[in-house]
Structures are given as structure tokens and as C-alpha cells.
C-alpha positions as CSV (number, residue, x, y, z in Angstrom):
1,M,143.4,124.6,89.5
2,L,144.7,121.8,91.5
3,R,141.3,123.3,94.8
4,F,138.9,123.2,90.8
5,L,139.8,120.0,90.7
6,K,139.5,118.5,93.5
7,R,136.1,119.6,94.3
8,S,134.7,118.8,91.1
9,L,135.8,114.9,92.1
10,N,134.6,115.9,94.9
11,F,130.9,116.9,93.5
12,R,130.9,114.0,90.9
13,N,131.4,111.5,94.1
14,F,128.3,113.2,95.8
15,S,126.6,113.4,92.4
16,R,127.2,110.1,91.8
17,W,126.8,108.6,95.6
18,F,123.6,110.7,95.6
19,N,121.9,108.9,92.2
20,K,122.9,105.6,93.7
21,A,121.0,106.5,97.2
22,D,118.1,107.6,95.2
23,T,118.2,104.6,93.3
24,M,118.0,101.9,96.2
25,A,115.3,104.4,97.5
26,R,113.0,104.1,94.8
27,D,111.2,101.0,95.2
28,R,110.2,103.1,98.5
29,F,108.0,106.7,96.8
30,F,106.6,107.6,93.9
31,H,107.9,109.9,91.8
32,N,106.8,113.6,92.6
33,P,104.7,115.3,89.6
34,F,104.4,118.5,90.7
35,T,105.9,122.3,88.7
36,D,107.5,123.3,92.3
37,F,106.9,127.1,93.5
38,T,109.3,130.0,91.4
39,T,110.3,133.1,91.3
40,E,108.9,132.4,87.7
41,N,105.4,130.5,88.2
42,A,105.2,132.7,91.5
43,H,102.2,134.9,89.9
44,E,100.4,132.3,89.1
45,L,100.2,130.1,92.1
46,V,99.2,133.0,94.6
47,E,96.0,132.5,93.9
48,S,96.0,129.2,94.9
49,L,97.4,129.6,97.9
50,K,94.9,131.1,99.2
51,I,93.9,127.9,100.5
52,H,90.6,129.5,102.8
53,K,88.9,130.5,100.2
54,N,89.7,128.0,97.2
55,E,85.7,126.3,97.4
56,K,86.6,123.9,95.5
57,F,89.5,122.8,97.8
58,I,87.7,123.1,100.2
59,E,84.4,121.4,98.4
60,K,86.2,118.4,98.1
61,V,87.9,118.3,102.0
62,N,84.1,118.5,103.4
63,E,83.3,115.4,101.1
64,R,86.2,114.0,102.0
65,W,85.5,114.4,106.2
66,D,81.5,113.1,105.4
67,A,83.2,109.6,103.8
68,V,85.9,109.6,106.4
69,E,82.8,110.0,109.6
70,E,80.8,106.9,108.2
71,K,83.7,105.1,108.3
72,F,84.6,105.6,112.5
73,Q,81.9,103.1,113.0
74,Y,84.7,99.8,111.7
75,I,87.1,101.2,113.7
76,D,88.7,98.2,116.1
77,Q,86.6,99.5,119.0
78,H,89.4,97.1,121.7
79,D,91.9,99.5,120.6
80,Y,91.0,102.8,122.2
81,T,94.8,104.7,121.8
82,V,94.7,108.3,119.4
83,Y,98.0,106.0,117.6
84,T,95.2,103.5,115.8
85,G,92.6,103.1,117.8
86,T,89.2,105.4,118.6
87,A,91.3,108.1,120.9
88,G,92.1,109.0,117.7
89,L,89.0,109.3,116.1
90,A,88.5,111.4,119.2
91,L,90.8,113.8,118.1
92,L,90.3,114.1,115.0
93,K,86.3,114.9,116.0
94,L,87.5,117.5,118.9
95,K,89.6,119.6,116.0
96,K,86.9,119.5,113.4
97,D,84.4,120.7,115.9
98,P,86.2,122.2,119.6
99,D,83.6,123.7,121.0
100,N,80.5,121.2,120.5
101,P,78.5,120.4,122.6
102,N,77.4,117.6,121.5
103,N,80.1,116.9,119.4
104,L,82.5,116.7,122.6
105,K,80.1,114.1,124.0
106,D,80.3,111.6,121.1
107,I,84.4,112.2,121.8
108,L,83.5,110.9,125.5
109,D,81.9,108.0,124.0
110,L,84.8,107.1,121.9
111,L,87.5,107.3,125.0
112,P,86.5,104.2,127.2
113,L,88.7,105.3,130.7
114,K,86.8,102.4,132.6
115,R,88.7,100.0,130.6
116,L,92.0,101.7,131.1
117,K,94.6,100.4,133.6
118,N,97.1,103.2,134.1
119,R,99.2,101.2,133.3
120,R,100.9,102.5,129.5
121,H,102.5,105.8,129.6
122,T,102.0,107.7,127.0
123,F,100.1,110.3,124.9
124,L,99.9,108.1,121.6
125,C,100.4,103.9,122.5
126,G,99.0,104.5,125.9
127,D,96.3,104.9,128.7
128,T,97.3,109.4,128.4
129,G,96.3,110.3,125.4
130,P,92.5,108.8,125.6
131,L,92.7,110.4,130.0
132,A,94.1,113.7,127.9
133,I,92.3,114.4,125.7
134,A,89.2,113.2,127.3
135,A,90.5,116.2,130.3
136,V,89.8,119.1,127.7
137,V,86.7,117.9,126.6
138,H,85.0,117.8,130.3
139,Y,86.9,121.4,130.6
140,K,85.1,122.8,127.8
141,L,82.0,121.1,128.8
142,K,82.6,123.3,133.2
143,N,82.4,119.2,133.8
144,H,84.7,119.8,137.3
145,D,84.7,116.6,138.6
146,Q,85.4,114.3,136.0
147,L,88.4,116.7,135.3
148,K,89.5,116.4,138.6
149,A,89.0,112.3,138.5
150,V,91.0,112.4,134.8
151,V,94.2,114.2,136.1
152,D,94.5,112.8,139.2
153,R,94.3,109.2,136.7
154,L,97.2,110.9,134.9
155,L,99.3,111.7,138.3
156,S,98.8,108.8,139.7
157,M,101.2,107.3,136.9
158,Q,103.9,109.4,137.9
159,D,105.9,107.1,139.8
160,E,107.3,104.6,136.6
161,V,108.4,108.3,135.2
162,F,110.1,109.1,138.0
163,N,112.1,105.6,138.4
164,I,115.6,106.0,137.4
165,N,115.8,102.2,137.2
166,S,112.4,101.7,135.8
167,D,112.2,100.0,131.8
168,L,110.4,102.7,130.4
169,P,111.7,104.1,127.2
170,N,112.0,108.8,126.2
171,E,111.1,107.9,123.0
172,Y,107.2,109.7,121.6
173,L,105.8,106.5,121.2
174,Y,106.0,104.1,124.7
175,G,108.6,106.6,127.3
176,R,108.5,109.6,128.5
177,A,108.5,112.2,126.1
178,G,104.8,110.7,125.1
179,Y,103.7,111.2,129.3
180,L,104.8,114.4,128.7
181,Y,103.3,115.6,126.0
182,A,100.6,114.3,127.4
183,I,100.6,116.5,130.2
184,L,101.5,119.6,128.8
185,F,99.3,118.5,126.2
186,V,96.3,119.1,129.3
187,N,98.3,121.8,130.5
188,K,97.7,123.9,127.3
189,N,94.3,123.7,127.2
190,V,92.4,123.9,129.9
191,N,92.8,127.2,132.1
192,P,93.9,126.9,134.2
193,P,96.8,124.1,133.5
194,P,96.2,122.0,136.7
195,F,99.6,120.6,136.4
196,Q,101.9,122.0,138.5
197,D,105.6,123.7,136.6
198,D,108.2,121.5,139.3
199,F,105.8,118.9,138.4
200,I,107.0,119.6,134.4
201,R,110.3,120.6,135.4
202,K,110.9,117.0,137.1
203,I,109.4,115.0,133.8
204,V,111.7,117.2,132.0
205,E,114.9,116.3,134.4
206,M,114.7,113.1,134.7
207,I,114.6,112.6,130.9
208,L,117.7,114.8,130.6
209,I,119.3,112.0,133.4
210,C,118.4,109.0,131.1
211,G,120.0,111.0,127.9
212,K,122.9,111.4,129.7
213,N,123.5,108.4,131.7
214,E,122.9,106.9,127.8
215,A,125.5,108.6,126.3
216,K,127.7,108.3,128.4
217,A,127.1,104.6,128.6
218,G,127.3,104.3,124.4
219,K,131.1,106.9,124.7
220,F,128.5,109.0,122.2
221,N,130.8,112.6,121.1
222,C,127.1,114.1,122.3
223,P,125.8,114.5,125.8
224,L,122.3,113.1,124.7
225,M,121.9,109.9,123.2
226,Y,118.1,107.4,123.9
227,Q,117.3,103.6,123.6
228,W,114.6,101.5,122.3
229,H,114.9,98.1,121.9
230,D,118.4,98.1,121.7
231,S,119.2,100.3,119.4
232,Y,120.0,104.4,119.1
233,Y,116.8,105.3,116.9
234,L,116.8,108.8,115.5
235,G,113.6,110.2,114.1
236,A,111.3,111.6,115.5
237,A,108.7,108.4,117.5
238,H,110.6,106.0,118.0
239,G,114.3,108.4,118.1
240,L,116.1,111.2,119.7
241,S,115.1,114.1,117.5
242,G,111.8,114.2,118.3
243,I,112.8,114.2,122.0
244,L,114.9,117.0,121.4
245,Y,112.0,118.9,119.4
246,L,109.4,118.8,122.0
247,L,112.1,120.0,124.9
248,L,112.6,123.0,121.8
249,Q,109.3,123.5,122.8
250,I,109.1,123.7,126.5
251,K,112.1,125.9,126.7
252,E,110.7,127.7,129.6
253,Y,111.3,124.8,131.8
254,L,114.8,124.2,130.6
255,T,118.1,126.3,132.2
256,E,120.3,128.1,130.0
257,S,123.4,125.3,130.6
258,E,121.1,122.3,129.9
259,L,120.3,124.5,126.3
260,N,123.3,125.6,125.2
261,N,125.8,122.3,127.2
262,L,123.0,119.3,125.9
263,I,120.5,120.2,123.7
264,K,122.3,122.3,120.7
265,P,125.5,120.0,121.5
266,T,123.6,117.1,120.3
267,I,121.8,119.0,118.0
268,D,125.3,119.7,116.2
269,Y,126.2,115.8,116.1
270,L,123.1,115.1,114.6
271,S,123.6,118.1,111.5
272,T,127.0,116.2,111.2
273,I,125.4,112.3,110.4
274,R,123.4,112.7,107.6
275,F,123.3,110.6,104.7
276,P,125.5,112.8,101.0
277,S,121.4,113.3,100.2
278,G,121.2,115.8,102.7
279,N,118.9,112.7,104.3
280,Y,119.4,110.7,108.4
281,P,119.3,107.2,109.5
282,S,117.1,106.3,111.3
283,S,119.6,104.7,114.2
284,M,122.9,105.1,114.8
285,G,124.8,102.7,112.7
286,R,122.4,102.3,110.4
287,D,123.9,103.7,107.5
288,V,121.1,102.2,104.5
289,D,119.7,105.4,103.0
290,R,115.8,104.9,102.9
291,Y,113.3,106.0,104.7
292,V,112.1,109.1,104.5
293,Q,108.2,109.2,106.6
294,W,107.9,111.1,109.9
295,C,108.2,108.6,112.2
296,H,112.5,107.6,110.7
297,G,114.4,109.8,108.3
298,A,114.3,113.4,107.6
299,P,110.9,114.6,108.2
300,G,111.6,114.4,112.3
301,F,115.0,116.2,111.2
302,V,112.5,119.4,110.0
303,F,110.7,119.8,113.2
304,M,113.5,120.2,115.2
305,F,116.1,121.9,113.1
306,S,112.9,124.3,113.2
307,Q,112.9,124.5,116.5
308,A,116.3,125.0,117.2
309,H,116.6,128.0,114.4
310,K,113.6,129.2,116.7
311,V,115.5,128.7,120.1
312,F,118.5,129.6,119.4
313,G,118.7,132.0,116.7
314,D,120.9,130.4,114.7
315,P,120.4,130.3,111.0
316,K,122.5,126.8,110.1
317,Y,119.6,125.3,112.2
318,L,117.0,126.9,109.5
319,Q,119.2,126.3,106.6
320,L,119.1,122.7,108.4
321,A,115.3,122.4,108.4
322,L,115.0,123.6,104.2
323,E,117.5,121.0,103.0
324,A,115.7,118.4,105.0
325,G,112.9,119.3,103.3
326,E,114.4,119.2,100.0
327,I,114.6,115.6,100.7
328,V,110.6,115.3,101.5
329,W,109.9,117.0,98.7
330,R,112.2,114.7,96.2
331,R,110.8,111.3,98.4
332,G,107.7,112.0,100.4
333,L,105.1,110.2,98.1
334,V,106.0,107.5,99.8
335,R,104.7,104.2,98.5
336,K,103.8,103.1,102.2
337,G,100.3,105.4,101.5
338,Y,99.0,108.5,102.4
339,S,98.9,107.8,106.8
340,I,100.6,110.2,109.6
341,C,103.2,108.1,110.9
342,H,104.6,106.9,107.5
343,G,103.2,108.1,105.0
344,V,101.8,111.3,102.8
345,S,100.1,113.2,105.0
346,G,102.8,113.3,107.9
347,N,105.6,114.4,105.3
348,A,103.5,117.6,104.6
349,Y,103.3,117.9,107.6
350,C,107.3,119.7,107.8
351,F,106.2,121.7,104.4
352,L,103.4,124.0,107.5
353,E,106.0,123.5,109.6
354,L,109.0,125.2,107.6
355,Y,105.7,127.7,106.0
356,Q,105.3,128.8,109.3
357,T,108.8,129.0,110.4
358,T,110.1,131.3,107.1
359,Q,106.7,132.5,105.9
360,E,107.7,131.4,102.4
361,Q,105.3,130.5,100.0
362,K,106.7,128.2,98.8
363,H,106.5,125.6,101.7
364,L,103.1,126.4,101.9
365,H,102.7,125.7,97.5
366,R,104.4,122.1,98.5
367,A,102.2,121.4,101.4
368,I,99.3,122.0,99.2
369,K,100.3,119.9,96.3
370,F,101.1,116.9,98.9
371,A,97.1,117.5,100.1
372,E,96.3,117.2,96.5
373,W,97.6,113.8,96.2
374,C,96.1,112.8,99.6
375,L,92.9,113.9,98.2
376,D,92.8,112.8,94.9
377,Y,94.6,109.9,96.1
378,Q,93.8,106.1,94.5
379,K,94.7,103.0,95.2
380,I,97.4,101.7,92.6
381,H,99.2,105.1,94.5
382,E,99.1,102.6,97.7
383,E,101.5,99.4,97.9
384,Y,101.2,98.6,101.4
385,P,97.8,99.0,102.7
386,P,98.0,99.6,106.1
387,D,96.7,97.2,109.1
388,S,94.1,100.2,110.4
389,P,92.5,102.0,107.5
390,I,90.7,103.6,109.7
391,S,93.0,104.9,112.1
392,L,94.6,108.0,112.8
393,F,98.1,107.7,112.4
394,E,97.7,104.5,109.8
395,G,94.7,104.6,108.2
396,I,92.1,107.7,106.7
397,A,92.0,109.7,109.2
398,G,95.4,111.1,109.8
399,P,95.2,113.1,106.1
400,M,91.8,113.9,107.2
401,Y,93.1,115.7,110.3
402,F,95.8,117.1,107.7
403,L,92.9,118.5,105.3
404,L,91.6,120.2,108.2
405,D,94.7,121.4,109.8
406,I,95.6,122.6,105.7
407,L,92.6,125.1,105.8
408,K,94.4,127.2,109.3
409,P,98.1,127.0,107.9
410,M,99.7,129.0,110.5
411,E,97.4,127.4,112.9
412,A,98.7,124.1,112.2
413,K,100.0,121.0,114.7
414,F,101.7,118.0,114.0
415,P,98.8,115.7,115.9
416,G,100.3,114.4,119.3
417,Y,103.1,115.8,118.3
418,T,103.5,119.8,118.1
419,L,102.2,121.6,121.2
């Protein structure tokens, strides 16, 4: 009886905190109006899940593509990044029509390689994004000399990456993980892969060394930690979960000791610091349960835990991924808009990740519902207009990328993040 009372009190405390956290965060997301997938309604939804055969949905996607493409001309031509500039549109066009020679030539026009200074190291926010995309396009066009020149430029940026005393951080948007992603992106899409295994391994080692040094200096109860702008961020874009997700995707470049003594214990540690709601802090010491978006909070953890399950085979990681997915379903229709970085389409990729991992129709159903939200988007749903409204990570190009991806859900990959 005493045990039951304790359990009841704990449940009441949990529920009270849960409702309080929900109320505090309510100004950041819309109530999810969609019916969830259940065993009772499954038979009614099965046909709608055959998204690649849904003519009405495909027609809407094609109409949206035409509208988006018309706006390409208004992108800031001075911004060449994948994140908010012309390279993001280039990546979208590569997604839409990857083998059409005329399209590939148009993509090159969106990549002003002569203006790059070879100084900014990352795929999303630096020079390596346009260079990596150009490498793939030149490969497809059989421009061998141009391909070699672009690969050489990517290699020429390695010095700061391998300088332990440099100011280069380690995260996706501005750091070593972003550089590593660019190298891996080229290797994945060019045959034979131009970057040697020992070069990739050296980048991985540097990221791990930095992580161990940061964890030791900060006296953390985990073997790896990373800092950006004087904060220990945990999310996908700037933080630890994103770095771990990338490393887990390339486990062949990690030793068993690194996987079991560095990566796994760090993931286990992160699982202990979640909020009672199931969401995760944006950074260490940040106790406000506020963000549910790709760059901060539960969405990035969905990817990390899902990949950890694939690597280690431990069902606890899948359970953690599923629990993080529940937060995205409940709080993922964010008021910031439909963007990939901090909006609905980025959150929707969580469900595609879970669908690919489990092949359970529930997750595809949820992804489709978020896709419908993006397709039927109204200005009333955008309380924070983006600074870069046409771009891939802040604007309309992002949900367009997601809508193309959901037509082939088992092949979907979060751009600039999933290999």
C-alpha cells in the first residue's frame, strides 16, 4: 500500500510538472489537430499511407514546386550557403532532378565558387557546402578536371581542422562536424570516393580529442562534451547530439573502444538529463523546457537515439527515440513556421527517421500529417516570419525538400545532416 501511495504521489507530481511545462511552452506551438494512428483506425488510414500513389497529394507537391521555383530569383545572391543562400537552392534542385544535364548546369550557376575564400569550413554555413555540391555535379557531368579542382580546394582547408589550438568549434553548423559531413557527402556521391579513409579517420580523431578535452575541463560525468559560444549545447545543430549522430553514421571509422567507452556512455548520460516531459535541454544548465525543433530539443535526440539503436542494437535506445518522437508529435507544430531548422518540416523528418527505423505505419502517418500542415500552410500559422524566406533552412525551400522526400519515405534524408 505504501509503495502504491508513493507511486501515486510521484505520478501526480509528474503530471503536475508535465502540465506546467506544457503551459509554459504553449506560446511556442499550435495544438496538434490531427487524429493519431491507432489500431482502431488503421484500416481507414492504410490507403492514405501509400503516399507515392496519392495523385492528389503529388499534384499539390508539384504545384508547390512551381511556386517555389518561381521565387528562386529573389534569393540573396550574396549569400552562397546551403543554410540560407543559393547553395541551398542548388541542393534542392539536385534533389528534384539529380541526373538531368540541363538541371545540373543550372545548379552550377547557383554555386559561385570563384567568390569563395576557402575559409569557412562547414557544409551548411560555410564554403565546403557549395564545394561539395559542385563536386557531385561535376562528377555527374563527367567534368573530371573541375571535380579534381574542387576536391583539392576541400583538402586545402584541412589545416585549421587539424589544429588543436584553433578556434574552430566541433558542431555541425560552424565546426569540424560540418567539414566532416562535406567530405562524407562527396565520398557518398562520387565513385571512386576521392577522400581517403585515413584522412576521414584523422578528422574523427580530432573531434574525439576535442570532446575528451572539453569533458575533462568541464568535469562532466560523461567522456565527451563540446562547447560553442561559451555554452555546452546539446541539440542537433550546435551541440553534442548532432556530433554523436554523425559519428554513429560512420561507425566504420570508429574503434570498438571508442564506440563503447566514449560514444555509448555519453549517449547514456544524455538520456539522464531530459525534462519530465520527455524533451531535452538546449544546453547544459538550461532548465527551461521550451524548444522542440531540429536545432534544439527532442528532434535532434530522435535521430541520435535511433542511430544508437541501429549501431548498438540495444532496445532502450529505440525506446528513447520513440519517447522523444512523442514530444515532437505533441509539440512539433511550432509557431516559428514551417522551416527545416526550427520549424514544422524539420520536426517532420523525425517521423521519417522513426519510420525507417521501425517500419511502423504510425510514424509515416504522423509525417504525412505534418506534410499536410506544410502544404496547407496559412500566414496565420507563421507568427515569426523568417529572415531568409526563400532559403533551404529558414524558408520555403526547406518544406519543399521535405515534401519531395516524403514521396519516397524509406529513402528520405534530412539535408546536410543525414548521410
